[in-house]
C-alpha positions in Angstrom: 22.1 53.6 -103.7 20.3 50.1 -105.8 23.2 48.2 -104.4 22.2 49.3 -100.5 18.5 48.6 -101.8 19.8 45.0 -102.9 21.1 44.2 -99.5 18.8 45.7 -97.5 16.0 43.1 -98.9 18.6 40.0 -99.2 18.8 40.8 -95.2 14.9 40.7 -95.1 14.7 37.6 -97.0 17.6 35.8 -95.1 15.7 37.1 -91.6 12.3 35.4 -92.5 13.9 32.7 -94.7 13.7 30.2 -91.0 10.0 31.1 -90.3 6.7 29.3 -92.6 4.5 31.5 -94.1 1.6 30.1 -92.5 2.7 30.1 -88.8 2.0 33.2 -87.5 4.6 34.5 -84.6 3.5 34.0 -80.5 2.7 36.8 -79.0 2.4 36.7 -75.5 -1.0 38.4 -73.6 0.0 40.1 -69.6 -2.0 37.8 -67.5 -5.4 39.9 -66.2 -5.1 41.2 -62.6 -7.7 40.3 -60.3 -10.0 42.7 -59.0 -12.0 43.1 -56.0 -15.1 43.1 -57.2 -18.3 40.0 -56.2 -18.4 39.8 -60.2 -15.0 38.8 -62.0 -13.9 41.6 -64.5 -13.9 40.4 -68.7 -11.5 42.3 -70.6 -14.0 44.1 -72.4 -15.2 46.3 -69.3 -12.0 47.9 -69.0 -12.8 51.3 -67.4 -12.2 54.4 -68.9 -12.2 56.6 -65.9 -8.9 54.7 -64.7 -6.8 55.8 -68.1 -6.7 59.0 -66.3 -3.7 59.6 -63.9 -4.1 58.1 -60.1 -3.1 60.1 -56.8 -2.4 58.4 -54.0 -5.3 60.3 -52.6 -7.7 58.6 -54.8 -10.6 57.2 -53.1 -10.2 53.4 -54.0 -12.9 50.8 -54.4 -11.6 48.5 -51.2 -12.8 51.8 -49.0 -15.6 53.2 -50.5 -19.5 51.9 -49.9 -21.6 51.9 -53.0 -25.3 52.2 -53.4 -27.9 53.2 -56.4 -30.9 55.7 -54.6 -33.1 58.0 -56.0 -35.2 57.6 -59.5 -36.7 60.4 -61.5 -38.0 59.8 -65.4 -37.4 61.7 -68.1 -38.6 60.8 -71.7 -37.8 57.4 -71.8 -34.8 57.6 -69.7 -34.7 56.7 -65.0 -31.6 59.0 -63.7 -30.4 57.3 -60.4 -28.1 58.5 -57.7 -25.3 56.2 -57.5 -24.0 57.5 -54.2 -20.1 56.6 -53.0 -19.3 56.6 -49.0 -16.2 56.8 -47.9 -16.4 53.2 -45.5 -12.5 53.3 -45.0 -10.3 55.3 -42.1 -8.9 58.0 -44.6 -9.8 60.9 -46.0 -9.5 60.4 -50.1 -10.7 62.3 -53.0 -13.0 61.2 -56.0 -12.8 63.4 -58.9 -14.3 63.0 -62.4 -16.4 59.8 -64.5 -16.7 56.5 -62.7 -16.8 53.5 -65.0 -20.2 51.8 -65.5 -21.7 49.2 -67.4 -24.3 46.5 -67.0 -23.2 42.9 -66.3 -25.0 39.3 -66.6 -24.3 36.0 -66.0 -22.6 34.5 -62.8 -19.6 34.7 -64.8 -20.1 38.8 -64.5 -19.5 39.7 -68.5 -20.7 43.1 -69.9 -23.7 43.2 -71.5 -23.3 45.9 -74.4 -21.2 49.2 -74.5 -20.5 51.0 -70.9 -22.0 54.2 -70.1 -21.4 57.0 -72.0 -19.7 60.4 -69.9 -22.2 63.4 -69.9 -20.6 66.9 -69.5 -17.0 67.7 -68.2 -15.3 66.9 -65.2 -16.3 68.1 -61.8 -13.8 69.6 -59.1 -12.2 67.0 -56.5 -14.8 66.1 -53.8 -12.8 65.7 -50.3 -14.4 62.7 -48.9 -13.9 61.8 -44.7 -14.2 58.7 -43.4 -18.3 58.6 -43.5 -19.2 61.3 -45.9 -20.5 60.7 -49.6 -20.8 61.9 -53.0 -22.7 60.8 -55.7 -23.7 60.8 -59.4 -26.5 60.4 -61.9 -26.1 57.5 -63.7 -29.3 57.5 -66.7 -30.5 54.4 -68.2 -32.5 54.2 -71.1 -35.6 52.2 -71.1 -34.2 50.1 -73.9 -37.7 48.6 -74.9 -37.9 51.8 -77.0 -35.1 50.0 -79.0 -35.2 48.2 -81.9 -34.9 44.3 -80.8 -33.2 42.6 -83.6 -30.1 45.8 -83.0 -30.5 45.9 -79.1 -30.6 42.3 -78.1 -32.4 42.8 -74.8 -30.4 40.5 -71.8 -31.6 40.4 -68.9 -28.8 42.2 -66.5 -27.8 41.2 -63.0 -26.9 44.8 -62.3 -23.9 47.7 -62.8 -19.7 46.8 -62.7 -18.6 50.4 -61.2 -14.9 51.3 -61.0 -14.5 54.8 -59.5 -12.6 57.5 -61.2 -8.4 56.2 -61.6 -9.0 53.1 -59.8 -8.5 49.9 -62.2 -10.5 47.8 -59.8 -14.7 47.5 -59.8 -17.4 46.6 -57.6 -20.5 44.9 -58.0 -23.9 47.0 -57.3 -27.0 44.8 -57.9 -29.7 46.1 -60.0 -31.4 43.4 -61.9 -32.6 45.2 -65.0 -32.7 44.6 -69.1 -29.4 46.1 -70.9 -28.7 45.8 -74.5 -26.2 43.1 -75.8 -25.8 44.8 -79.0 -25.1 48.6 -79.7 -27.9 50.5 -79.9 -28.4 53.4 -81.8 -28.6 55.8 -78.9 -26.7 55.5 -75.2 -28.2 53.0 -73.0 -26.2 54.2 -69.9 -25.1 57.6 -69.2 -22.9 59.1 -66.3 -22.2 62.4 -65.0 -19.2 63.8 -62.9 -19.0 62.8 -59.3 -20.1 65.8 -57.3 
């Protein structure tokens, strides 16, 4: 058994002998996939919604028109409807939670944490062309957070990933978000209904 350990150590040392100790190995990263967004995607804005299995029937960002409507306030949070309208030529299905985050600047960089999911995943919603479904998005008044922690930042709007989609779109909605990580959720999102 001892000879086996000695051989293993010798092979390991011989394999590493050609590398300099202060030179880390090169690692190639995959290139980013372009999105349908009017605002460029940043790596930190990856959609949790896209982690679920996709189906050929799923509504894709290219066949959806998005809009923010209504307003209902409660205890420092404003709730708005994020409406998904099928602007395509086929009937498609939308189910679950969209990925939602604040974005700012010409480069569309993400501002602070993405929206926190509230509740459970809903049933599939079939959208005929022209039909719509919606989700509730909660916008916390970030002025209620400690400015040193929140780091209030002007935002241009929202980056939205439809459920089960890896591409996003931009919805204009100027406001203020936290560039830092506040003690609560600056954005919340419910399942699409």
